[in-house]
C-alpha positions in Angstrom: -167.1 -105.2 11.5 -170.2 -103.1 11.7 -169.4 -101.8 15.3 -165.8 -101.2 14.3 -166.7 -99.1 11.3 -169.8 -97.4 12.6 -172.2 -98.5 9.8 -175.1 -96.0 9.7 -178.6 -97.5 9.7 -180.8 -96.3 6.9 -184.5 -96.5 6.3 -186.4 -96.0 3.1 -189.5 -93.8 2.6 -191.7 -96.7 3.6 -189.8 -97.1 7.0 -188.2 -100.4 6.0 -184.5 -100.9 6.7 -182.0 -100.4 3.8 -178.4 -101.7 3.6 -176.3 -99.7 6.0 -173.5 -97.4 4.8 -170.1 -96.5 6.0 -169.2 -92.9 7.1 -168.0 -90.9 4.1 -164.4 -90.8 5.4 -164.1 -94.6 5.4 -163.4 -96.3 2.1 -164.3 -99.9 1.4 -161.4 -101.2 -0.7 -161.8 -104.3 -2.8 -158.4 -105.4 -4.0 -157.5 -108.1 -6.4 -154.5 -110.3 -5.5 -153.0 -111.9 -8.6 -151.2 -109.4 -10.8 -152.2 -106.5 -8.4 -150.4 -107.1 -5.1 -148.1 -109.8 -6.4 -147.2 -111.6 -9.7 -150.1 -113.1 -11.5 -150.4 -116.7 -10.2 -153.2 -118.6 -12.0 -155.4 -121.1 -10.3 -153.8 -123.9 -12.3 -150.4 -123.3 -10.6 -151.2 -122.4 -6.9 -147.9 -123.9 -5.8 -146.3 -120.7 -7.1 -147.6 -118.9 -4.1 -144.8 -120.6 -2.1 -142.2 -118.4 -3.8 -144.3 -115.4 -4.9 -143.3 -112.1 -3.3 -145.6 -109.2 -2.8 -145.1 -105.9 -4.6 -143.4 -103.8 -1.8 -145.4 -100.6 -2.7 -148.7 -102.6 -2.4 -147.8 -103.9 1.1 -146.9 -100.4 2.3 -149.8 -98.5 0.8 -152.5 -101.1 1.7 -151.3 -101.4 5.2 -151.3 -97.6 5.6 -154.9 -97.5 4.3 -155.8 -100.2 6.9 -154.1 -98.2 9.6 -156.1 -95.1 8.6 -159.3 -97.0 9.3 -160.3 -98.0 5.8 -161.7 -101.5 5.1 -159.4 -103.8 3.1 -161.0 -106.8 1.5 -159.0 -108.9 -1.0 -160.7 -110.8 -3.7 -159.4 -113.4 -6.1 -160.4 -115.8 -8.9 -158.9 -118.6 -6.8 -161.4 -121.2 -5.6 -162.2 -122.1 -2.0 -159.7 -125.0 -2.3 -157.0 -122.2 -2.4 -158.3 -120.2 0.6 -155.8 -121.7 3.1 -152.7 -121.1 0.9 -153.9 -117.6 0.0 -154.6 -116.7 3.7 -151.2 -118.1 4.7 -149.5 -116.0 2.0 -151.2 -112.8 3.0 -150.3 -113.4 6.7 -146.7 -114.5 5.9 -146.1 -111.2 4.1 -147.8 -109.0 6.7 -150.9 -107.8 4.8 -153.5 -106.3 7.1 -157.1 -106.9 5.9 -160.6 -107.5 7.0 -161.9 -110.0 4.5 -161.0 -112.4 1.7 -163.5 -113.2 -1.1 -162.9 -116.2 -3.3 -164.3 -117.1 -6.7 -164.1 -113.9 -8.6 -165.1 -114.5 -12.2 -162.0 -115.1 -14.4 -161.2 -113.3 -17.6 -161.2 -109.6 -16.8 -163.3 -107.0 -18.7 -165.2 -106.4 -15.5 -168.2 -104.1 -15.3 -169.5 -103.7 -11.8 -173.2 -102.7 -11.3 -174.3 -101.8 -7.8 -176.9 -99.6 -6.0 -174.0 -98.0 -4.0 -171.4 -95.6 -5.3 -168.6 -97.6 -6.9 -165.2 -96.1 -7.8 -162.9 -98.2 -9.9 -159.1 -97.8 -10.2 -157.2 -99.9 -12.8 -153.9 -101.1 -11.5 -151.0 -100.5 -13.8 -148.0 -101.8 -12.1 -147.4 -99.6 -9.0 -149.3 -98.6 -5.9 -149.2 -95.0 -4.9 -151.5 -92.7 -3.0 -154.6 -92.1 -5.1 -155.1 -88.9 -6.9 -158.4 -87.4 -8.3 -158.9 -87.3 -12.1 -162.0 -86.9 -14.3 -162.6 -89.7 -16.8 -165.4 -90.8 -19.1 -167.5 -93.6 -17.6 -170.6 -95.6 -18.7 -173.7 -95.0 -16.7 -177.4 -95.9 -16.9 -179.7 -93.3 -18.5 -182.0 -91.4 -16.1 
């Protein structure tokens, strides 16, 4: 993936390597599966993936982001035991993606802390192109 997305090598003031970064025009999308790109299928009922349909707007928008050169990584609270059925479902419905992360903590109320810029978008039932808005956020004091 690093060659494909031209990760830029970075060095700290001490000359040691830092984690590389993507070019500013490439977004690194981390997208939940259940309740975001399809109905909410809990870990306790994975067999529902057999009949679950994707949200059409999610498939269209996410595949367009992939085609524009952005990185698409799905993540889910499903366990590794559900990886095969999840991968089969994504492929059956034609989702284009680069990675699948299993084992997201369950329960919501997420607060992501990272040393890289993080932008969060709460899904409220429909995928559209993203727009810019100013909102109040929590940050660390300087």
